[in-house]
mmCIF file as Biopython writes it, N, C-alpha, C and O atoms, coordinates in Angstrom:
data_model
#
loop_
_atom_site.group_PDB
_atom_site.id
_atom_site.type_symbol
_atom_site.label_atom_id
_atom_site.label_alt_id
_atom_site.label_comp_id
_atom_site.label_asym_id
_atom_site.label_entity_id
_atom_site.label_seq_id
_atom_site.pdbx_PDB_ins_code
_atom_site.Cartn_x
_atom_site.Cartn_y
_atom_site.Cartn_z
_atom_site.occupancy
_atom_site.B_iso_or_equiv
_atom_site.auth_seq_id
_atom_site.auth_asym_id
_atom_site.pdbx_PDB_model_num
ATOM 1   N N  . MET A ? 1  ? 110.261 95.543 114.605 1.0 0.0 1  A 1 
ATOM 2   C CA . MET A ? 1  ? 110.485 94.943 113.086 1.0 0.0 1  A 1 
ATOM 3   C C  . MET A ? 1  ? 109.715 94.392 113.370 1.0 0.0 1  A 1 
ATOM 4   O O  . MET A ? 1  ? 109.289 94.295 114.521 1.0 0.0 1  A 1 
ATOM 5   N N  . LYS A ? 2  ? 109.051 93.545 111.826 1.0 0.0 2  A 1 
ATOM 6   C CA . LYS A ? 2  ? 108.108 92.650 111.950 1.0 0.0 2  A 1 
ATOM 7   C C  . LYS A ? 2  ? 108.763 91.884 110.129 1.0 0.0 2  A 1 
ATOM 8   O O  . LYS A ? 2  ? 109.101 92.380 109.055 1.0 0.0 2  A 1 
ATOM 9   N N  . ILE A ? 3  ? 108.678 90.894 110.527 1.0 0.0 3  A 1 
ATOM 10  C CA . ILE A ? 3  ? 109.585 89.510 109.869 1.0 0.0 3  A 1 
ATOM 11  C C  . ILE A ? 3  ? 108.293 89.910 108.215 1.0 0.0 3  A 1 
ATOM 12  O O  . ILE A ? 3  ? 107.073 90.019 108.336 1.0 0.0 3  A 1 
ATOM 13  N N  . ARG A ? 4  ? 109.104 90.049 106.810 1.0 0.0 4  A 1 
ATOM 14  C CA . ARG A ? 4  ? 108.064 90.228 105.725 1.0 0.0 4  A 1 
ATOM 15  C C  . ARG A ? 4  ? 106.830 88.508 105.346 1.0 0.0 4  A 1 
ATOM 16  O O  . ARG A ? 4  ? 105.811 88.230 104.713 1.0 0.0 4  A 1 
ATOM 17  N N  . GLY A ? 5  ? 107.613 87.988 106.037 1.0 0.0 5  A 1 
ATOM 18  C CA . GLY A ? 5  ? 106.978 86.437 105.166 1.0 0.0 5  A 1 
ATOM 19  C C  . GLY A ? 5  ? 106.339 86.742 107.035 1.0 0.0 5  A 1 
ATOM 20  O O  . GLY A ? 5  ? 107.376 86.835 107.691 1.0 0.0 5  A 1 
ATOM 21  N N  . ILE A ? 6  ? 105.298 86.883 107.851 1.0 0.0 6  A 1 
ATOM 22  C CA . ILE A ? 6  ? 104.819 87.197 108.982 1.0 0.0 6  A 1 
ATOM 23  C C  . ILE A ? 6  ? 103.913 87.920 108.288 1.0 0.0 6  A 1 
ATOM 24  O O  . ILE A ? 6  ? 102.822 87.351 108.247 1.0 0.0 6  A 1 
ATOM 25  N N  . ASP A ? 7  ? 103.955 89.088 107.656 1.0 0.0 7  A 1 
ATOM 26  C CA . ASP A ? 7  ? 103.339 90.538 107.278 1.0 0.0 7  A 1 
ATOM 27  C C  . ASP A ? 7  ? 102.037 89.555 106.315 1.0 0.0 7  A 1 
ATOM 28  O O  . ASP A ? 7  ? 100.814 89.463 106.428 1.0 0.0 7  A 1 
ATOM 29  N N  . ASN A ? 8  ? 103.166 88.873 105.271 1.0 0.0 8  A 1 
ATOM 30  C CA . ASN A ? 8  ? 102.413 88.203 103.696 1.0 0.0 8  A 1 
ATOM 31  C C  . ASN A ? 8  ? 101.771 87.414 104.611 1.0 0.0 8  A 1 
ATOM 32  O O  . ASN A ? 8  ? 100.971 88.260 105.010 1.0 0.0 8  A 1 
ATOM 33  N N  . VAL A ? 9  ? 101.420 86.059 105.487 1.0 0.0 9  A 1 
ATOM 34  C CA . VAL A ? 9  ? 100.619 86.115 106.405 1.0 0.0 9  A 1 
ATOM 35  C C  . VAL A ? 9  ? 99.289  86.682 106.358 1.0 0.0 9  A 1 
ATOM 36  O O  . VAL A ? 9  ? 98.267  86.356 105.754 1.0 0.0 9  A 1 
ATOM 37  N N  . ASP A ? 10 ? 99.638  87.821 107.334 1.0 0.0 10 A 1 
ATOM 38  C CA . ASP A ? 10 ? 98.879  88.465 107.826 1.0 0.0 10 A 1 
ATOM 39  C C  . ASP A ? 10 ? 98.143  89.450 106.459 1.0 0.0 10 A 1 
ATOM 40  O O  . ASP A ? 10 ? 97.093  90.038 106.718 1.0 0.0 10 A 1 
ATOM 41  N N  . ALA A ? 11 ? 98.644  89.560 105.281 1.0 0.0 11 A 1 
ATOM 42  C CA . ALA A ? 11 ? 98.011  90.191 104.449 1.0 0.0 11 A 1 
ATOM 43  C C  . ALA A ? 11 ? 96.929  89.159 104.181 1.0 0.0 11 A 1 
ATOM 44  O O  . ALA A ? 11 ? 95.818  89.429 104.638 1.0 0.0 11 A 1 
ATOM 45  N N  . LYS A ? 12 ? 97.127  87.620 103.279 1.0 0.0 12 A 1 
ATOM 46  C CA . LYS A ? 12 ? 95.983  86.760 102.558 1.0 0.0 12 A 1 
ATOM 47  C C  . LYS A ? 12 ? 94.767  86.421 104.101 1.0 0.0 12 A 1 
ATOM 48  O O  . LYS A ? 12 ? 93.543  86.325 104.008 1.0 0.0 12 A 1 
ATOM 49  N N  . PHE A ? 13 ? 95.658  86.293 105.494 1.0 0.0 13 A 1 
ATOM 50  C CA . PHE A ? 13 ? 94.807  86.082 106.613 1.0 0.0 13 A 1 
ATOM 51  C C  . PHE A ? 13 ? 93.211  87.143 105.591 1.0 0.0 13 A 1 
ATOM 52  O O  . PHE A ? 13 ? 92.106  86.867 105.124 1.0 0.0 13 A 1 
ATOM 53  N N  . ASN A ? 14 ? 93.946  88.144 105.707 1.0 0.0 14 A 1 
ATOM 54  C CA . ASN A ? 14 ? 93.198  89.272 106.166 1.0 0.0 14 A 1 
ATOM 55  C C  . ASN A ? 14 ? 91.809  89.561 104.758 1.0 0.0 14 A 1 
ATOM 56  O O  . ASN A ? 14 ? 90.721  90.136 104.748 1.0 0.0 14 A 1 
ATOM 57  N N  . ASP A ? 15 ? 92.726  88.706 103.609 1.0 0.0 15 A 1 
ATOM 58  C CA . ASP A ? 15 ? 92.051  88.460 102.466 1.0 0.0 15 A 1 
ATOM 59  C C  . ASP A ? 15 ? 90.851  87.838 103.178 1.0 0.0 15 A 1 
ATOM 60  O O  . ASP A ? 15 ? 90.008  88.476 103.809 1.0 0.0 15 A 1 
ATOM 61  N N  . LEU A ? 16 ? 90.877  86.433 102.990 1.0 0.0 16 A 1 
ATOM 62  C CA . LEU A ? 16 ? 89.987  84.899 103.886 1.0 0.0 16 A 1 
ATOM 63  C C  . LEU A ? 16 ? 88.748  86.234 104.488 1.0 0.0 16 A 1 
ATOM 64  O O  . LEU A ? 16 ? 87.575  86.470 104.198 1.0 0.0 16 A 1 
ATOM 65  N N  . VAL A ? 17 ? 89.792  86.899 105.478 1.0 0.0 17 A 1 
ATOM 66  C CA . VAL A ? 17 ? 87.944  86.884 106.231 1.0 0.0 17 A 1 
ATOM 67  C C  . VAL A ? 17 ? 87.578  88.741 105.986 1.0 0.0 17 A 1 
ATOM 68  O O  . VAL A ? 17 ? 87.133  89.286 106.996 1.0 0.0 17 A 1 
ATOM 69  N N  . GLU A ? 18 ? 87.705  89.395 105.083 1.0 0.0 18 A 1 
ATOM 70  C CA . GLU A ? 18 ? 87.628  89.976 103.767 1.0 0.0 18 A 1 
ATOM 71  C C  . GLU A ? 18 ? 86.291  89.266 103.534 1.0 0.0 18 A 1 
ATOM 72  O O  . GLU A ? 18 ? 85.234  89.220 104.163 1.0 0.0 18 A 1 
ATOM 73  N N  . ALA A ? 19 ? 86.873  88.570 102.044 1.0 0.0 19 A 1 
ATOM 74  C CA . ALA A ? 19 ? 86.105  87.276 101.317 1.0 0.0 19 A 1 
ATOM 75  C C  . ALA A ? 19 ? 84.725  87.161 102.436 1.0 0.0 19 A 1 
ATOM 76  O O  . ALA A ? 19 ? 83.763  87.898 102.218 1.0 0.0 19 A 1 
ATOM 77  N N  . SER A ? 20 ? 84.688  86.065 103.801 1.0 0.0 20 A 1 
ATOM 78  C CA . SER A ? 20 ? 84.567  85.534 104.287 1.0 0.0 20 A 1 
ATOM 79  C C  . SER A ? 20 ? 82.824  86.336 104.767 1.0 0.0 20 A 1 
ATOM 80  O O  . SER A ? 20 ? 81.602  86.196 104.702 1.0 0.0 20 A 1 
ATOM 81  N N  . GLU A ? 21 ? 84.010  87.255 105.278 1.0 0.0 21 A 1 
ATOM 82  C CA . GLU A ? 21 ? 82.904  88.835 105.567 1.0 0.0 21 A 1 
ATOM 83  C C  . GLU A ? 21 ? 81.496  89.380 104.245 1.0 0.0 21 A 1 
ATOM 84  O O  . GLU A ? 21 ? 80.304  89.643 104.408 1.0 0.0 21 A 1 
ATOM 85  N N  . LYS A ? 22 ? 82.055  89.365 103.459 1.0 0.0 22 A 1 
ATOM 86  C CA . LYS A ? 22 ? 81.967  89.567 102.156 1.0 0.0 22 A 1 
ATOM 87  C C  . LYS A ? 22 ? 80.406  88.447 101.979 1.0 0.0 22 A 1 
ATOM 88  O O  . LYS A ? 22 ? 79.245  88.794 102.195 1.0 0.0 22 A 1 
ATOM 89  N N  . SER A ? 23 ? 80.782  87.395 101.632 1.0 0.0 23 A 1 
ATOM 90  C CA . SER A ? 23 ? 79.629  85.966 101.690 1.0 0.0 23 A 1 
ATOM 91  C C  . SER A ? 23 ? 79.512  85.799 102.802 1.0 0.0 23 A 1 
ATOM 92  O O  . SER A ? 23 ? 79.613  84.668 103.278 1.0 0.0 23 A 1 
ATOM 93  N N  . LEU A ? 24 ? 79.320  86.627 103.374 1.0 0.0 24 A 1 
ATOM 94  C CA . LEU A ? 24 ? 77.815  85.977 104.937 1.0 0.0 24 A 1 
ATOM 95  C C  . LEU A ? 24 ? 77.042  86.934 105.093 1.0 0.0 24 A 1 
ATOM 96  O O  . LEU A ? 24 ? 76.158  87.018 105.946 1.0 0.0 24 A 1 
ATOM 97  N N  . ARG A ? 25 ? 77.614  88.498 103.463 1.0 0.0 25 A 1 
ATOM 98  C CA . ARG A ? 25 ? 75.920  89.412 103.905 1.0 0.0 25 A 1 
ATOM 99  C C  . ARG A ? 25 ? 75.596  88.906 102.618 1.0 0.0 25 A 1 
ATOM 100 O O  . ARG A ? 25 ? 74.485  89.120 102.132 1.0 0.0 25 A 1 
#
């Protein structure tokens, strides 16, 4: 079972990764 707090951090991190990938392109 995942902890919601960790899920939220993962979601924010994923958003940052996607944003950085788009800016690099």
